[in-house]
C-alpha positions as CSV (number, residue, x, y, z in Angstrom):
1,M,0.0,-0.2,0.0
2,E,1.5,3.3,-1.1
3,F,1.5,5.6,2.0
4,L,3.0,8.5,0.1
5,N,0.0,8.5,-2.3
6,L,-2.3,9.7,0.5
7,R,-3.5,13.5,0.3
8,E,-3.0,15.5,3.6
9,C,-6.1,17.7,4.2
10,I,-7.0,20.3,6.9
11,I,-10.8,20.2,7.4
12,E,-12.3,23.6,7.9
13,N,-15.4,23.6,10.1
14,N,-17.2,25.9,7.6
15,D,-16.5,23.4,4.7
16,I,-19.8,21.4,4.9
17,I,-18.8,18.8,2.2
18,Q,-15.6,18.0,3.8
19,R,-17.1,17.9,7.2
20,R,-19.8,15.6,6.0
21,L,-17.1,13.3,4.5
22,I,-15.3,13.3,8.0
23,N,-18.6,12.6,10.0
24,K,-19.4,9.7,7.8
25,F,-16.0,8.2,8.1
26,L,-16.3,8.5,12.0
27,V,-19.8,7.0,12.0
28,D,-18.2,4.1,9.8
29,Q,-15.6,3.5,12.4
30,G,-18.2,3.3,15.1
31,L,-17.8,6.6,16.5
32,K,-20.4,9.2,17.4
33,V,-20.1,12.7,16.1
34,E,-21.0,15.0,18.9
35,D,-19.6,18.5,18.9
36,N,-17.5,21.1,17.1
37,V,-13.8,20.9,17.2
38,E,-11.2,23.5,16.5
39,Y,-9.0,21.7,14.1
40,T,-9.2,18.6,12.0
41,F,-6.6,16.7,10.0
42,A,-7.3,13.9,7.6
43,L,-5.4,11.7,5.1
44,L,-7.4,10.9,1.8
45,N,-7.0,8.2,-0.8
46,E,-8.4,10.3,-3.7
47,E,-11.8,11.5,-2.1
48,S,-12.2,8.8,0.4
49,V,-11.1,9.5,3.9
50,V,-8.7,6.9,5.4
51,A,-7.8,8.5,8.7
52,T,-8.5,11.5,10.8
53,G,-8.0,13.3,14.2
54,S,-9.2,16.5,15.7
55,L,-8.1,19.0,18.4
56,D,-10.5,20.4,21.0
57,G,-8.5,22.9,23.0
58,K,-6.0,20.6,25.0
59,V,-7.8,17.5,24.0
60,I,-7.0,15.1,21.1
61,K,-9.9,13.3,19.9
62,Y,-11.8,11.5,17.1
63,V,-8.5,9.7,16.1
64,A,-9.5,7.1,13.6
65,V,-7.7,5.0,10.9
66,D,-9.5,2.8,8.4
67,E,-8.8,-0.9,9.1
68,S,-7.2,-1.4,5.7
69,Y,-4.6,1.3,6.5
70,Q,-3.9,0.3,10.1
71,G,-0.2,-0.8,11.0
72,I,1.8,1.3,8.6
73,G,2.3,4.4,11.0
74,I,-0.8,6.4,10.0
75,A,-2.0,7.1,13.6
76,N,1.4,8.4,14.4
77,K,1.2,10.8,11.4
78,I,-2.3,12.0,12.5
79,V,-1.3,12.5,16.1
80,S,2.1,14.2,15.3
81,N,0.2,16.6,13.1
82,L,-2.3,17.4,15.9
83,I,0.5,18.0,18.4
84,N,2.3,20.2,16.0
85,E,-0.8,22.3,15.4
86,A,-1.4,22.5,19.2
87,H,2.2,23.6,19.8
88,R,1.8,26.3,17.1
89,K,-1.2,27.7,19.0
90,G,0.8,27.8,22.2
91,T,-0.5,24.5,23.8
92,Q,2.0,22.3,25.1
93,H,0.1,20.2,27.6
94,L,-2.2,17.8,25.8
95,F,-4.7,15.1,26.7
96,V,-6.2,12.1,25.2
97,Y,-9.3,10.1,26.1
98,T,-9.5,6.8,24.3
99,N,-10.8,3.2,24.5
100,P,-8.2,1.1,26.5
101,K,-7.6,-1.0,23.3
102,N,-5.8,2.0,21.9
103,L,-3.7,2.6,25.0
104,N,-0.3,1.1,23.4
105,I,-0.8,3.4,20.4
106,F,-0.5,6.5,22.4
107,L,2.0,5.1,24.9
108,D,4.3,4.6,21.9
109,L,3.5,8.3,20.8
110,G,4.8,9.7,23.9
111,F,1.8,10.0,26.1
112,Y,1.4,8.8,29.8
113,E,-1.3,7.2,31.5
114,I,-3.0,9.0,34.1
115,A,-6.1,6.6,35.0
116,Q,-8.4,4.4,33.2
117,V,-12.0,2.7,33.7
118,P,-11.2,-0.8,32.5
119,G,-13.0,-1.7,29.2
120,M,-14.4,1.8,28.9
121,V,-11.8,4.7,28.9
122,V,-8.3,5.7,29.7
123,L,-7.0,9.2,30.2
124,L,-3.4,10.0,29.0
125,E,-1.3,13.2,29.0
126,N,1.9,14.1,27.1
127,Q,3.9,15.3,30.1
128,N,5.6,12.6,32.1
129,R,4.6,12.9,35.7
130,G,2.3,15.8,34.9
131,I,-0.3,15.1,37.4
132,D,2.3,14.0,39.9
133,N,4.0,17.3,39.6
134,F,0.6,19.0,40.2
135,M,0.0,17.0,43.3
136,K,3.4,18.3,44.7
137,E,2.2,21.7,44.1
138,I,-1.1,21.3,45.9
139,S,0.3,19.2,48.8
140,S,2.1,22.2,49.9
141,S,-1.4,23.3,51.2
142,R,-1.6,20.1,53.3
143,K,-2.7,20.6,56.9
144,D,-3.0,18.3,59.8
145,G,-6.4,17.4,61.4
146,L,-8.5,14.4,62.2
147,K,-11.3,15.3,59.7
148,I,-9.9,16.5,56.3
149,S,-12.7,17.2,54.1
150,A,-13.0,18.1,50.2
151,I,-15.6,19.6,48.0
152,V,-15.5,19.7,44.3
153,V,-17.6,22.6,42.6
154,N,-18.0,24.6,39.3
155,C,-19.8,27.5,40.7
156,N,-21.4,29.1,37.7
157,P,-21.8,31.3,39.5
158,F,-21.2,31.1,43.3
159,T,-24.5,31.0,45.2
160,L,-25.9,30.9,48.6
161,G,-26.4,27.2,48.1
162,H,-22.6,26.8,47.4
163,Q,-21.7,28.9,50.5
164,Y,-24.3,27.0,52.8
165,L,-22.7,23.6,51.8
166,I,-19.2,24.9,52.2
167,E,-20.0,26.3,55.5
168,K,-21.5,23.2,56.9
169,A,-18.6,21.1,55.8
170,A,-16.0,23.6,57.3
171,E,-18.0,23.7,60.6
172,E,-17.9,19.9,60.8
173,S,-14.2,19.5,59.5
174,D,-10.9,20.4,60.8
175,I,-9.6,21.4,57.2
176,L,-11.8,21.7,54.1
177,H,-10.3,21.7,50.7
178,I,-12.4,23.3,48.0
179,F,-11.6,22.4,44.5
180,V,-12.9,24.8,41.6
181,V,-13.2,23.1,38.4
182,S,-10.8,24.8,36.1
183,E,-12.2,23.9,32.6
184,D,-13.1,27.1,30.9
185,K,-16.5,25.9,29.5
186,S,-18.9,27.9,31.7
187,D,-20.7,31.1,31.2
188,F,-18.5,32.5,34.0
189,P,-14.9,32.2,33.2
190,T,-12.6,30.2,35.4
191,E,-10.8,33.2,36.8
192,I,-14.0,34.7,37.8
193,R,-15.4,31.5,39.4
194,L,-12.3,31.0,41.4
195,R,-12.3,34.5,42.8
196,L,-16.1,34.6,43.7
197,V,-15.5,31.3,45.6
198,K,-12.4,32.8,47.5
199,E,-14.4,36.0,48.2
200,G,-17.3,34.2,49.5
201,T,-15.5,31.8,51.8
202,K,-12.7,34.1,53.1
203,H,-14.5,34.3,56.4
204,L,-13.9,30.7,57.0
205,E,-10.4,30.3,58.5
206,N,-10.1,26.3,57.9
207,V,-10.9,26.4,54.1
208,V,-8.3,26.1,51.3
209,V,-9.4,26.9,47.8
210,H,-7.7,25.3,44.8
211,Q,-7.9,25.1,41.1
212,T,-8.1,21.6,39.6
213,K,-6.1,22.5,36.5
214,N,-6.8,19.7,34.1
215,Y,-7.3,16.7,36.4
216,L,-10.9,16.8,37.6
217,I,-13.3,16.6,34.6
218,S,-16.3,18.3,33.9
219,S,-19.3,16.6,32.3
220,A,-19.2,19.4,29.8
221,T,-15.8,18.4,28.3
222,F,-15.8,14.6,28.9
223,P,-15.5,13.1,25.6
224,S,-17.9,10.2,25.1
225,Y,-17.8,9.8,21.2
226,F,-16.4,6.3,21.5
227,M,-19.3,5.0,23.8
228,K,-22.5,3.7,22.5
229,R,-24.9,4.2,25.5
230,Y,-25.9,7.2,27.6
231,D,-25.8,5.2,30.9
232,D,-22.1,4.1,30.0
233,I,-21.2,7.6,29.4
234,V,-22.5,8.9,32.7
235,K,-21.2,6.2,34.8
236,T,-17.7,6.1,33.0
237,H,-17.3,9.8,33.5
238,A,-18.1,9.5,37.3
239,L,-16.0,6.5,37.7
240,L,-12.9,8.1,35.9
241,D,-13.2,11.3,37.8
242,I,-13.7,9.5,41.1
243,E,-10.5,7.4,40.4
244,I,-8.4,10.4,39.8
245,F,-9.7,12.0,42.9
246,A,-9.0,9.1,45.0
247,R,-5.8,7.9,43.5
248,Y,-4.1,11.4,43.5
249,F,-5.8,14.3,45.5
250,V,-6.7,12.1,48.5
251,P,-3.3,11.0,49.5
252,A,-1.7,14.5,48.5
253,L,-3.9,16.2,51.0
254,G,-4.9,13.4,53.6
255,I,-8.5,13.7,52.6
256,N,-10.9,11.3,54.4
257,H,-14.3,12.9,53.8
258,R,-16.1,14.4,50.8
259,Y,-19.0,16.6,51.0
260,V,-21.7,16.9,48.1
261,G,-25.0,18.5,47.7
262,E,-28.1,16.6,47.4
263,E,-29.3,16.3,43.7
264,P,-33.0,15.6,43.3
265,F,-33.2,16.9,39.7
266,C,-30.2,16.4,37.6
267,Q,-29.9,12.6,36.7
268,L,-26.3,13.0,35.8
269,T,-25.1,14.7,39.1
270,S,-27.5,12.0,41.1
271,T,-25.6,9.2,39.3
272,Y,-22.3,10.7,40.2
273,N,-23.2,11.1,43.8
274,D,-24.4,7.5,43.9
275,T,-21.1,6.3,42.3
276,M,-19.0,8.2,44.7
277,K,-20.9,6.5,47.8
278,I,-20.1,3.1,46.2
279,V,-16.4,3.7,45.3
280,L,-14.9,6.3,47.7
281,P,-15.4,4.2,50.9
282,K,-13.1,1.6,49.4
283,Y,-10.6,4.2,49.6
284,G,-11.5,5.1,53.2
285,I,-13.5,8.3,52.2
286,K,-16.8,8.9,53.7
287,V,-19.3,10.6,51.5
288,V,-21.4,13.2,53.3
289,E,-24.6,14.3,51.2
290,V,-26.0,17.6,52.4
291,P,-29.7,18.5,51.7
292,R,-29.8,21.5,49.2
293,M,-30.6,25.0,50.7
294,K,-34.0,26.3,49.6
295,E,-35.3,29.8,48.9
296,G,-39.2,29.5,49.3
297,T,-40.1,26.2,47.9
298,E,-37.3,25.9,45.3
299,V,-33.7,24.8,45.7
300,I,-31.1,27.5,45.1
301,S,-28.9,26.7,42.1
302,A,-26.6,28.3,39.6
303,S,-28.8,27.3,36.7
304,R,-31.8,29.2,38.4
305,V,-29.4,32.2,38.7
306,R,-28.5,32.0,35.0
307,K,-32.2,31.7,34.1
308,L,-32.9,34.9,35.9
309,L,-30.0,36.7,34.4
310,R,-31.1,35.5,30.9
311,E,-34.5,36.9,31.6
312,G,-33.2,40.3,32.7
313,K,-34.1,39.9,36.4
314,L,-30.6,40.6,37.9
315,I,-32.5,42.1,41.1
316,D,-34.4,38.8,41.7
317,T,-31.0,37.0,41.9
318,K,-30.0,39.0,45.2
319,K,-31.9,36.6,47.4
320,L,-30.0,33.6,45.9
321,L,-26.4,35.0,46.1
322,P,-23.9,36.0,48.5
323,I,-23.3,39.7,48.6
324,T,-19.8,39.2,47.0
325,T,-21.3,37.4,44.0
326,Y,-24.3,40.1,43.7
327,Q,-21.8,43.0,43.8
328,F,-19.7,41.4,41.0
329,L,-22.8,41.0,38.9
330,T,-23.6,44.7,39.3
331,S,-20.1,45.8,38.3
332,Q,-18.9,46.4,34.7
333,E,-17.0,43.2,34.4
334,G,-20.2,41.3,35.7
335,Q,-22.5,43.2,33.3
336,K,-20.5,41.9,30.3
337,I,-20.8,38.3,31.3
338,I,-24.8,39.0,31.9
339,E,-24.8,40.2,28.2
340,K,-23.3,37.1,27.0
341,I,-25.5,34.9,28.9
342,K,-28.5,36.7,27.4
C-alpha cells in the first residue's frame, strides 16, 4: 500500500462537504459525532477518508484509521500533526481520552497514562509525571487534622447554596479543601469563578481553595464519542473522575471525607453522587450528602440564577447569592458576562 499517495487535508469547520465526509467516516468507524472541534486533520485516498484526528483545546479526539490502513504508521502521522498544531497555537500540555484497546498506540507516541476505567476509557497526557508534579504543588497546602474534607464545585456562579454547603462542611471539619473545576466551558470564566469562591469563603479560617487544572473532569468536556450508551457515558465519567480524585488528590492532602450537595433533579449529578457513595469508601473516604438550601419552595442553584439573568431579572438573583457575587454581577465586568448569557 502506497502511504505516500495519500493526500493530507486540513478540514475547515465551515466546509460542509468535507465535514460531512469526515463525519460519515467517523460513524463508519463506530464513533459518534457530538460536537464542534477547533482543528481537524485527515488523510485521503483520492476522495475517500482513510484517517483523521481533531483538536478540541487541550484534548486530542476523534483519532481513527480505516482498518485497511492500520499498522503502517498512519496514527502516528495524524497525532504528530495534531501535536504540532497545538504547539503552534501555544498549547504544550495535551490530553487524550480513548478506549483502553488504543492505549499502546498513544504510549508509543509519548503519552503517559493518568487513569482508566477498564474496558471503557483511559486518560493520558503528554507530560511525564504531569499529574504527579501538580500533586506536589497542591500538597504544599496540606494541613494536619482528624477530619480532612473536600468539596469539588463548578460555581457558575457562586450561590448561597454553594456557600451553605461549604460552611456546613467547614464547621464539621478540621480542614476543608475546595476544588474549583478549572475547565473554561462555563458562562462564568474560570478566573471569575475561582475569585467568587475565594471572596465568598474568606470568612472561613479552615478553608483552602484550589484550582483543579486539567485533572478533575467536568461533564461538559468529557469526550464520549467512543461510547454507545448514555448510561455508560454518565457512569464512566463518574468512575474516571472519582478514580483520579481518590488515587491522586486524596493522598496528596490526606482527605478522608467528601461533601456533596443532594441532587433531586439532575440525573447526571445524582448518578455521580451515587457512584461516589459506592467507590470512595473503598479508599477510606466517607461521602457526606447535604440537603440543598432552599429559597421558598425551590432549591437554590446556579442554573436558576443564570435563568434569571437571561430574563433580565438581576434584582431577583439577590436573594440567591452572597453579597460578593451580587456585587460582582452589578459591576462592569459582571455586566459583560450577563450580556453574553442573554
